[in-house]
C-alpha positions in Angstrom: -11.9 -12.3 -14.3 -8.5 -12.9 -12.9 -7.8 -13.4 -9.2 -5.6 -10.2 -9.0 -8.3 -8.0 -10.6 -11.0 -9.4 -8.3 -8.7 -9.0 -5.3 -8.0 -5.4 -6.2 -11.7 -4.7 -6.6 -12.4 -6.1 -3.2 -9.6 -4.1 -1.6 -10.9 -0.9 -3.3 -14.4 -1.7 -2.1 -13.2 -2.2 1.4 -11.2 1.0 1.4 -14.2 3.0 0.0 -16.6 1.4 2.5 -14.3 2.2 5.5 -14.0 5.8 4.3 -17.7 6.3 3.8 -18.8 4.5 7.0 -16.1 5.6 9.4 -14.2 8.4 7.7 -11.0 6.3 8.1 -8.3 5.5 5.6 -7.7 1.7 5.1 -4.1 1.7 6.1 -3.4 -1.7 7.7 -0.7 -0.5 10.1 -2.9 2.2 11.5 -5.9 -0.1 11.7 -3.8 -2.8 13.4 -2.6 -0.2 15.9 -6.1 1.0 16.5 -7.4 -2.6 17.0 -4.9 -3.0 19.8 -6.1 0.1 21.7 -8.7 -0.1 24.5 -11.6 0.0 24.4 -11.3 -2.1 21.2 -13.0 -0.4 18.3 -15.3 -3.0 16.8 -14.7 -1.9 13.2 -10.9 -2.2 13.6 -11.0 -5.6 15.2 -13.4 -6.9 12.5 -11.2 -5.5 9.8 -8.1 -7.3 11.2 -10.0 -10.5 11.7 -11.1 -10.3 8.1 -7.5 -9.9 7.0 -6.5 -12.9 9.0 -9.2 -15.3 7.8 -9.7 -13.9 4.3 -6.8 -15.7 2.7 -7.7 -19.0 4.3 -11.4 -18.7 3.3 -10.4 -17.9 -0.3 -7.9 -20.8 -0.4 -10.6 -23.2 0.9 -13.2 -22.0 -1.5 -10.8 -22.5 -4.4 -10.1 -26.0 -3.3 -6.4 -25.3 -2.8 -4.1 -26.7 -0.2 -1.5 -24.8 1.7 1.5 -26.4 3.3 3.0 -24.7 6.3 6.7 -24.9 7.0 7.3 -23.4 10.4 11.0 -24.3 10.2 11.5 -21.2 8.0 10.6 -18.9 11.0 13.9 -17.6 12.3 14.9 -14.8 14.7 16.0 -12.8 11.6 12.5 -13.0 10.1 10.9 -11.9 13.4 13.3 -8.9 13.6 12.5 -8.1 10.0 8.8 -8.0 10.8 9.3 -5.8 13.8 11.4 -3.4 11.7 8.7 -3.2 9.1 6.2 -2.3 11.8 8.5 0.4 13.2 9.0 1.7 9.7 5.3 2.0 8.9 4.8 4.0 12.1 7.8 6.3 11.3 6.5 6.6 7.7 3.0 7.5 8.9 1.6 4.5 7.1 2.2 1.4 5.0 1.9 0.6 1.4 -1.8 -0.1 1.7 -2.6 3.3 3.2 -0.3 5.3 1.0 -0.5 3.2 -2.2 -4.2 2.4 -2.3 -5.9 5.2 -0.4 -3.3 8.0 -0.5 -2.7 8.0 -4.2 -6.5 7.8 -4.8 -6.8 11.0 -2.8 -3.9 12.6 -4.7 -1.9 13.0 -1.5 1.6 14.3 -2.4 3.0 12.7 0.7 1.5 9.3 -0.3 2.8 9.6 -3.9 6.3 10.2 -2.6 6.0 7.5 0.1 4.8 4.9 -2.5 7.6 5.9 -4.9 10.1 5.4 -2.1 8.6 2.0 -1.3 8.9 0.9 -4.9 12.5 2.2 -5.4 13.7 0.5 -2.2 11.9 -2.7 -3.1 13.5 -2.8 -6.5 17.0 -2.1 -5.1 16.5 -4.7 -2.4 15.3 -7.4 -4.8 18.1 -6.6 -7.3 20.6 -6.8 -4.5 19.3 -10.1 -3.1 18.5 -11.8 -6.4 20.7 -9.8 -8.7 
């Protein structure tokens, strides 16, 4: 089974588990914002910790090596990250919440949001690499 298929299955399982156990949609921007509130909800903090260490654990288990080049971090990259965060709050969610969970619930708003994400991504990629 390919890594992408396995990863998609794990993401789907995590989304279903979170919905069944806490009645919450697995949108990362909302979970990250929830994890920053006090008192810290244990489930949200554990979800974010899992996101942060999951890639490292997977890389280690596969015997791969990851090289880090911190010289690529620039003020423009930081500003871009902040703008993405602001956008996810303005858009009432991110690609994971709308794309994975919203479409699965047949949410019209999520279908429109995900379509918008894809169109903007295609236009941006074409403009940058075109």
